[in-house]
C-alpha positions as CSV (number, residue, x, y, z in Angstrom):
1,M,60.8,-2.0,41.7
2,P,57.4,-0.7,43.0
3,E,54.3,-2.8,42.8
4,H,52.3,-2.5,39.6
5,V,48.7,-3.3,38.6
6,L,48.0,-4.8,35.2
7,V,44.8,-3.9,33.3
8,W,44.1,-6.6,30.7
9,F,42.0,-5.1,27.9
10,R,39.8,-7.3,25.8
11,Q,36.4,-6.3,24.4
12,D,36.4,-3.2,26.5
13,L,38.5,-0.9,24.3
14,R,37.6,2.4,26.0
15,I,38.7,4.6,28.9
16,D,35.3,5.8,30.2
17,D,33.0,3.5,32.0
18,N,35.7,0.9,32.3
19,P,35.4,-0.7,35.7
20,A,38.6,-2.6,35.5
21,L,40.6,0.5,34.6
22,A,38.8,2.6,37.2
23,A,39.6,0.0,39.9
24,A,43.2,-0.1,38.9
25,V,43.4,3.7,39.1
26,K,42.1,3.6,42.6
27,T,45.0,1.5,43.8
28,G,47.3,4.5,43.2
29,R,49.9,2.1,41.7
30,P,51.6,2.4,38.3
31,L,49.4,0.9,35.6
32,I,50.4,-1.5,32.8
33,P,47.7,-1.6,30.2
34,V,47.9,-4.8,28.1
35,Y,46.2,-6.3,25.1
36,I,47.0,-9.9,24.3
37,H,46.1,-11.1,20.8
38,A,45.4,-14.9,21.2
39,P,42.9,-15.9,18.5
40,D,43.8,-19.6,18.9
41,E,42.2,-19.5,22.4
42,E,38.9,-18.5,20.8
43,T,38.8,-21.4,18.3
44,P,36.5,-22.2,16.6
45,W,35.2,-18.6,16.9
46,S,38.3,-16.6,16.6
47,P,37.6,-13.2,15.0
48,G,36.6,-13.1,11.3
49,G,38.1,-10.9,8.6
50,A,35.8,-7.9,9.1
51,S,36.1,-8.0,12.9
52,K,39.9,-8.1,12.6
53,W,39.8,-4.9,10.5
54,W,37.8,-3.1,13.2
55,L,40.0,-4.5,16.0
56,H,43.1,-3.1,14.3
57,H,41.7,0.4,14.3
58,A,40.1,0.1,17.8
59,L,43.4,-0.9,19.3
60,E,45.1,2.0,17.6
61,A,42.5,4.4,18.9
62,L,42.8,3.0,22.5
63,D,46.5,3.4,22.4
64,Q,46.2,7.0,21.4
65,E,43.7,7.7,24.2
66,L,46.0,6.1,26.7
67,Q,48.9,8.1,25.5
68,S,46.8,11.3,26.0
69,H,46.4,10.2,29.6
70,G,50.2,9.7,30.1
71,N,50.4,5.9,29.5
72,R,50.3,3.5,26.5
73,L,49.0,0.2,25.4
74,V,51.4,-2.8,25.6
75,L,50.6,-5.3,22.8
76,R,51.4,-8.9,23.1
77,S,50.5,-12.0,21.1
78,G,50.5,-15.8,21.8
79,A,49.4,-17.7,24.9
80,T,47.6,-15.4,27.3
81,W,48.7,-17.1,30.5
82,Q,52.4,-17.1,29.5
83,N,52.2,-13.4,28.6
84,L,50.5,-12.4,31.8
85,Q,52.9,-14.5,33.9
86,D,55.9,-13.0,32.2
87,I,54.7,-9.4,32.8
88,C,53.7,-10.1,36.4
89,T,57.0,-11.6,37.2
90,T,59.3,-9.0,35.5
91,H,57.3,-6.0,36.7
92,N,56.3,-6.9,40.2
93,V,52.6,-7.0,39.5
94,S,50.4,-7.2,42.6
95,D,47.0,-7.4,40.9
96,V,45.5,-8.1,37.5
97,F,42.2,-6.4,36.6
98,W,39.9,-7.2,33.6
99,N,36.3,-7.0,32.4
100,R,34.3,-10.1,31.9
101,R,33.4,-11.8,28.6
102,Y,30.7,-14.4,28.3
103,E,31.6,-16.6,25.3
104,P,31.9,-20.3,26.5
105,A,35.6,-20.7,25.5
106,I,36.6,-17.4,27.1
107,I,34.8,-18.2,30.4
108,R,36.7,-21.5,30.6
109,R,40.0,-19.7,29.9
110,D,39.4,-16.8,32.3
111,T,38.4,-19.1,35.1
112,R,41.6,-21.0,34.7
113,I,43.8,-17.9,34.5
114,K,42.2,-16.4,37.6
115,Q,43.0,-19.5,39.6
116,Q,46.6,-19.6,38.2
117,L,47.1,-16.0,39.3
118,H,45.7,-16.7,42.8
119,D,48.0,-19.7,43.0
120,Q,51.0,-17.4,42.5
121,G,49.8,-14.9,45.1
122,I,48.7,-12.3,42.6
123,G,45.3,-10.6,43.0
124,A,42.8,-11.2,40.2
125,Q,39.6,-9.3,39.9
126,S,37.1,-9.2,37.0
127,F,34.3,-6.7,36.5
128,S,31.1,-6.2,34.6
129,A,31.4,-3.8,31.7
130,S,29.8,-5.1,28.5
131,L,26.2,-5.7,29.8
132,L,23.6,-3.9,31.9
133,F,23.1,-7.1,34.0
134,E,25.3,-10.1,34.5
135,P,23.7,-13.3,33.0
136,H,24.2,-15.4,36.1
137,T,22.2,-12.8,38.2
138,I,19.0,-13.0,36.0
139,Q,16.5,-15.9,36.4
140,N,12.8,-16.5,36.1
141,R,10.4,-17.2,39.0
142,S,11.4,-20.9,38.9
143,G,15.0,-20.0,39.3
144,K,15.9,-21.0,35.8
145,P,17.2,-19.1,32.7
146,F,14.7,-17.2,30.6
147,R,13.9,-18.7,27.2
148,V,11.3,-16.1,26.1
149,F,12.2,-12.5,25.5
150,T,9.1,-10.6,26.7
151,P,9.2,-11.8,30.3
152,F,13.0,-11.4,30.3
153,W,12.7,-7.8,29.2
154,K,9.8,-7.1,31.6
155,H,12.0,-8.4,34.4
156,L,15.0,-6.3,33.3
157,R,12.9,-3.2,33.3
158,T,12.2,-3.6,37.0
159,L,15.9,-3.6,37.8
160,P,18.0,-0.4,38.4
161,V,20.6,0.3,35.8
162,E,23.9,1.3,37.3
163,S,25.5,4.6,36.2
164,P,28.7,4.5,34.1
165,V,31.9,4.2,36.1
166,P,34.0,7.4,36.0
167,L,37.7,7.2,35.5
168,A,38.4,9.8,38.2
169,A,41.9,10.6,36.8
170,N,43.2,12.8,34.0
171,K,46.5,11.1,34.1
172,L,47.2,7.3,34.4
173,A,50.2,6.5,36.5
174,T,52.7,4.6,34.4
175,S,55.7,2.5,35.0
176,S,59.1,4.0,34.4
177,I,59.8,1.0,32.3
178,L,56.9,-0.6,30.6
179,P,57.1,-4.2,29.4
180,E,58.3,-4.9,25.9
181,G,55.5,-5.1,23.4
182,E,54.9,-5.9,19.8
183,T,53.7,-3.6,17.0
184,L,50.1,-3.5,16.0
185,Q,51.2,-4.4,12.4
186,S,52.7,-7.6,13.7
187,F,49.2,-8.9,14.5
188,K,48.4,-8.8,10.7
189,L,44.8,-7.9,11.3
190,L,44.4,-5.9,8.1
191,P,43.8,-7.8,4.8
192,K,46.5,-8.3,2.2
193,I,44.0,-7.9,-0.6
194,P,42.2,-4.5,-0.2
195,W,38.7,-5.9,0.0
196,D,38.2,-3.4,2.9
197,K,38.5,-0.3,0.7
198,R,34.8,0.7,1.2
199,F,35.0,0.1,4.9
200,Y,36.9,3.4,5.3
201,Q,34.1,5.2,3.6
202,E,31.5,3.7,5.8
203,W,33.1,3.6,9.2
204,D,35.3,5.4,11.7
205,P,36.3,2.8,14.3
206,G,37.8,5.3,16.7
207,L,36.8,6.1,20.3
208,K,35.8,9.7,19.6
209,A,33.7,8.4,16.6
210,A,31.9,6.0,19.0
211,G,30.9,8.9,21.3
212,K,29.9,11.0,18.3
213,A,27.8,8.2,16.8
214,L,25.9,7.8,20.1
215,S,25.3,11.5,20.5
216,E,24.1,12.0,17.0
217,F,21.7,9.0,17.2
218,A,20.3,10.2,20.5
219,Q,19.8,13.7,19.4
220,Q,18.8,13.3,15.8
221,R,17.3,9.8,15.1
222,V,16.2,7.9,18.1
223,A,12.8,9.7,18.2
224,R,12.1,8.3,14.7
225,Y,13.7,4.9,15.4
226,R,10.4,2.9,15.8
227,D,9.1,4.2,12.5
228,Q,12.3,4.1,10.4
229,R,14.3,1.2,11.7
230,D,12.9,-1.3,9.2
231,L,13.5,0.9,6.1
232,P,16.9,-0.1,4.7
233,A,17.2,2.9,2.4
234,V,16.8,5.3,5.3
235,N,19.5,6.1,7.9
236,G,17.1,5.1,10.7
237,T,19.1,2.7,12.8
238,S,21.8,3.5,15.4
239,R,24.8,1.7,13.7
240,L,26.3,1.4,17.3
241,S,26.6,-2.4,17.2
242,P,30.4,-2.6,16.3
243,Y,31.2,0.0,19.0
244,L,29.3,-2.0,21.5
245,H,30.8,-5.3,20.5
246,F,34.4,-4.0,20.8
247,G,33.5,-2.1,24.0
248,Q,34.3,1.3,22.6
249,L,30.8,2.1,24.0
250,G,29.2,0.4,27.1
251,P,25.5,-0.2,27.3
252,R,25.4,1.9,30.5
253,Q,26.7,4.8,28.5
254,V,24.0,4.3,25.9
255,W,21.3,4.0,28.6
256,Q,22.4,7.2,30.4
257,T,22.7,9.2,27.1
258,L,19.2,8.4,26.2
259,L,18.0,9.3,29.6
260,Q,19.7,12.7,29.2
261,T,18.3,13.5,25.8
262,G,14.6,12.7,26.1
263,P,11.8,10.6,27.7
264,I,12.9,7.0,28.1
265,D,9.3,5.9,27.5
266,G,9.1,7.7,24.1
267,P,8.2,5.3,21.3
268,G,11.6,5.6,19.6
269,E,13.6,5.4,22.8
270,Y,11.6,2.5,24.2
271,T,11.9,0.5,21.0
272,F,15.6,1.1,20.8
273,L,16.2,0.2,24.4
274,S,14.3,-3.1,23.8
275,E,17.0,-3.8,21.2
276,I,19.6,-3.3,23.9
277,G,17.4,-5.8,25.8
278,W,17.7,-8.3,22.9
279,R,21.5,-8.0,23.2
280,E,21.3,-8.8,26.9
281,F,19.0,-11.7,26.1
282,A,21.5,-13.1,23.6
283,H,24.3,-13.1,26.2
284,H,21.9,-14.6,28.7
285,L,21.3,-17.5,26.4
286,I,24.9,-18.2,25.4
287,F,25.9,-18.1,29.0
288,H,23.3,-20.6,30.1
289,F,23.3,-22.7,27.0
290,P,27.0,-22.7,25.8
291,E,26.5,-25.3,23.2
292,T,24.2,-23.1,21.0
293,P,26.8,-21.6,18.7
294,E,27.0,-25.1,17.1
295,Q,23.8,-26.9,18.2
296,A,20.1,-26.1,18.2
297,L,18.7,-25.0,21.5
298,N,15.4,-26.7,20.6
299,K,16.6,-30.3,20.4
300,S,13.8,-31.3,18.0
301,Y,15.7,-29.5,15.3
302,S,19.0,-31.3,16.0
303,E,18.5,-33.6,13.0
304,F,16.6,-31.3,10.7
305,P,16.8,-32.5,7.1
306,W,18.9,-29.7,5.6
307,Q,20.1,-30.1,2.0
308,A,23.6,-28.6,2.0
309,D,24.5,-27.3,-1.5
310,D,27.6,-25.4,-2.3
311,V,26.1,-23.8,-5.4
312,Y,23.2,-22.4,-3.4
313,L,25.5,-21.2,-0.6
314,K,27.8,-19.5,-3.0
315,A,24.9,-17.7,-4.8
316,W,23.7,-16.4,-1.5
317,Q,27.1,-15.4,-0.2
318,T,27.9,-13.4,-3.4
319,G,24.5,-11.8,-3.8
320,Q,23.6,-13.7,-7.0
321,T,20.4,-15.3,-6.0
322,G,18.2,-13.4,-8.4
323,Y,16.1,-12.0,-5.6
324,P,17.0,-8.3,-5.5
325,I,16.4,-7.6,-1.8
326,V,18.5,-10.6,-0.8
327,D,21.3,-9.8,-3.2
328,A,21.3,-6.1,-2.1
329,G,21.8,-7.2,1.5
330,M,24.5,-9.7,0.8
331,R,26.4,-7.2,-1.3
332,Q,26.1,-4.5,1.3
333,L,27.5,-6.9,3.8
334,W,30.5,-7.8,1.7
335,Q,31.3,-4.2,0.8
336,T,30.7,-2.5,4.1
337,G,31.0,-5.2,6.8
338,W,27.4,-4.5,7.9
339,M,23.8,-5.2,6.9
340,H,20.6,-3.5,7.8
341,N,18.8,-5.6,10.5
342,R,15.6,-6.0,8.6
343,V,17.5,-7.3,5.6
344,R,19.5,-9.6,7.9
345,M,16.3,-11.3,8.7
346,I,15.2,-11.5,5.0
347,T,18.6,-12.9,3.8
348,A,18.8,-15.4,6.7
349,S,15.3,-16.6,6.1
350,F,16.0,-17.1,2.4
351,L,19.1,-19.2,3.1
352,V,17.6,-21.6,5.7
353,K,14.1,-21.8,4.2
354,H,14.1,-21.2,0.4
355,L,17.6,-22.7,0.0
356,L,17.3,-25.2,2.9
357,Q,20.9,-24.6,4.0
358,P,22.0,-25.2,7.6
359,W,21.8,-22.2,9.8
360,Q,25.3,-22.8,10.9
361,Q,26.6,-22.0,7.4
362,G,24.9,-18.6,7.5
363,A,26.2,-17.9,11.0
364,R,29.7,-18.7,9.8
365,W,29.5,-16.3,6.9
366,F,28.1,-13.5,9.0
367,W,30.8,-14.2,11.6
368,D,33.5,-13.6,9.0
369,T,32.0,-10.7,7.2
370,L,30.3,-8.5,9.9
371,V,32.3,-5.8,11.6
372,D,29.9,-6.2,14.5
373,A,30.1,-10.0,14.6
374,D,29.1,-10.9,18.1
375,L,28.9,-14.6,19.0
376,A,25.9,-14.3,21.3
377,S,23.9,-12.1,19.0
378,N,24.9,-13.9,15.9
379,T,23.9,-17.3,17.4
380,M,20.6,-16.0,18.7
381,G,19.7,-14.4,15.4
382,W,20.4,-17.4,13.3
383,Q,18.6,-19.8,15.6
384,W,15.7,-17.4,15.8
385,T,15.4,-17.5,12.0
386,A,15.8,-21.2,11.7
387,G,13.1,-21.7,14.3
388,C,15.3,-23.7,16.6
389,G,16.3,-21.1,19.2
390,A,14.7,-19.3,22.2
391,D,11.6,-17.4,21.4
392,A,12.2,-18.3,17.8
393,S,10.2,-17.4,14.7
394,P,8.3,-20.5,13.7
395,Y,10.0,-22.3,10.8
396,F,6.8,-22.4,8.8
397,R,6.8,-18.5,8.8
398,I,8.6,-18.0,5.5
399,F,9.4,-14.5,4.3
400,S,8.5,-13.7,0.7
401,P,11.5,-11.6,-0.6
402,M,9.2,-9.8,-3.0
403,L,6.7,-8.8,-0.3
404,Q,9.4,-7.9,2.1
405,G,11.0,-5.8,-0.5
406,A,7.8,-4.0,-1.6
407,K,6.9,-3.3,2.1
408,F,10.2,-2.0,3.4
409,D,11.9,-0.8,0.2
410,S,8.8,0.3,-1.7
411,D,10.6,2.7,-4.1
412,G,13.5,0.3,-4.6
413,D,16.2,2.8,-3.5
414,Y,18.0,0.2,-1.4
415,V,18.1,-2.3,-4.2
416,R,19.3,0.3,-6.7
417,K,22.2,1.3,-4.5
418,W,23.5,-2.2,-3.9
419,V,22.4,-3.9,-7.1
420,P,23.3,-1.3,-9.8
421,E,22.3,-3.8,-12.6
422,L,18.7,-2.9,-11.6
423,K,19.2,0.8,-11.1
424,N,16.9,1.6,-14.1
425,M,14.1,-0.8,-13.2
426,P,10.8,0.8,-12.3
427,A,9.7,0.3,-8.7
428,K,6.8,-1.9,-9.8
429,Y,9.1,-4.6,-10.9
430,I,12.4,-4.0,-9.1
431,H,11.7,-6.7,-6.4
432,Q,10.6,-9.3,-9.0
433,P,12.3,-8.4,-12.3
434,W,11.3,-11.8,-13.8
435,E,7.7,-10.5,-13.9
436,A,8.6,-7.4,-16.0
437,P,7.6,-7.4,-19.7
438,Y,10.4,-7.7,-22.2
439,G,10.1,-4.1,-23.1
440,V,10.5,-2.9,-19.5
441,L,13.6,-5.1,-19.1
442,K,15.1,-3.9,-22.3
443,Q,14.6,-0.3,-21.5
444,A,16.2,-0.8,-18.1
445,G,19.1,-2.6,-19.6
446,V,18.4,-5.8,-17.7
447,K,19.1,-9.2,-19.3
448,L,18.0,-11.9,-16.9
449,G,20.5,-14.8,-16.8
450,D,23.1,-12.5,-18.3
451,N,23.8,-9.3,-16.4
452,Y,21.5,-10.2,-13.6
453,P,20.7,-13.8,-12.5
454,K,17.4,-15.5,-12.8
455,P,16.1,-16.8,-9.4
456,V,18.2,-19.7,-8.2
457,I,14.9,-21.3,-7.0
458,D,11.3,-20.6,-7.7
459,H,9.7,-18.9,-4.7
460,K,6.7,-21.3,-4.5
461,A,9.0,-24.3,-5.0
462,G,11.4,-23.1,-2.3
463,R,8.5,-22.5,0.1
464,E,7.0,-25.9,-0.5
465,R,10.3,-27.6,-0.1
466,A,10.9,-25.9,3.3
467,L,7.5,-26.9,4.5
468,A,8.1,-30.5,3.4
469,A,11.4,-30.5,5.3
470,L,9.6,-29.2,8.4
471,S,6.9,-31.9,8.1
472,E,9.6,-34.6,7.6
473,N,11.4,-33.4,10.8
474,K,8.1,-33.5,12.8
475,H,7.4,-37.0,11.6
476,R,11.0,-38.1,12.5
477,M,10.7,-36.6,16.0
478,A,7.3,-38.2,16.5
479,Q,8.9,-41.6,15.7
480,I,11.7,-41.0,18.1
481,N,9.3,-39.9,20.9
482,D,7.2,-43.1,20.2
483,K,10.2,-45.2,20.7
484,D,11.0,-43.4,24.0
């Protein structure tokens, strides 16, 4: 049997700009493309329900693309090392190629597997595909990790961005006998209860759809991105995040596409690329501070006096808080697997400040319900909101849901779409229906406490409680420091 090379696909479910695949092609040997479903190895952050839905369709699309190039995807499940070892042994594999991931548990596993392959005389090479710059290569002037975004981003802007890696082959050499695999259905990624019905209206998780989404954004919306990205009722964002998370698009492809379609220093383009920078920053942080998915980066928040409450948490999760902009966001999330970024900030702030619930609870819910759930970005976002992360928003900065709604959804169109109970409310009252006169409520068909909830907590009371918790935490930390 001739020597084969194995390409181990993970969160790089694409053909173009795939360095591991390109390196395998250059060997000239037959390729064995493999995906191994091993969620237990990602515990406690194995993919959530919405992510599994996207993964199912992304794998399906990748297999179709490989078949169009004369090969196919071999699906396996179970322990990664045992599966790799089996294929390498039975198919005379000389080298295994893959693209790197940066989650703490995955780094530990991949390091171990690379050593195990080397011990058996099998080549093992990993490549950079999911970021513009590798986290271990970026450091501040003191040789330490960045903890503030602005200097991090300024530093990145001085570095050259590599071009996407071409595949350099129309056909992918394949083995005459590929290893036995499993069916995609055996992974059981799709839900038994069809809560994903609306997902199909909102998303096309295919590879061609990824390229189309990038092209349309670059040509039609990026110029207005700075002005429209905070307006949830407007299609002003890129919606590229799930394609980036699953590697159906690479950031180098995004960067190059924007360079080709307009001036990179245009206000829309620059603002959007800074969001790519925030994505890089998130991975920089989780690489250097691997404890942060569970623990506050700022240790002064390690014992923050949260008041865990299942009733509050459930009201927030189900979009029944009585604050329309919050409820709209939570319902959009549940129904579509995605939430507008401005509303993510509003809903997160409401949970950790008004309701005083631990940020880890919010992170867990987003992890299970977002199709673009990314451990690095999810962790950074929640710690930013809770005031305990890198470059975080101060905890004392408490969003008013009413003012946020009036500013970014002034006509109430976003709320009306996702909270149909309020569809007939006039814009003047739609973000605070409890202030509406009885006649206005009656005409709109709104019965507070009946077909739409009253606020689960008074805004002023929630704000004062959050500030009191912050004061208590500062006092506690001062006592600890005095003892030290």
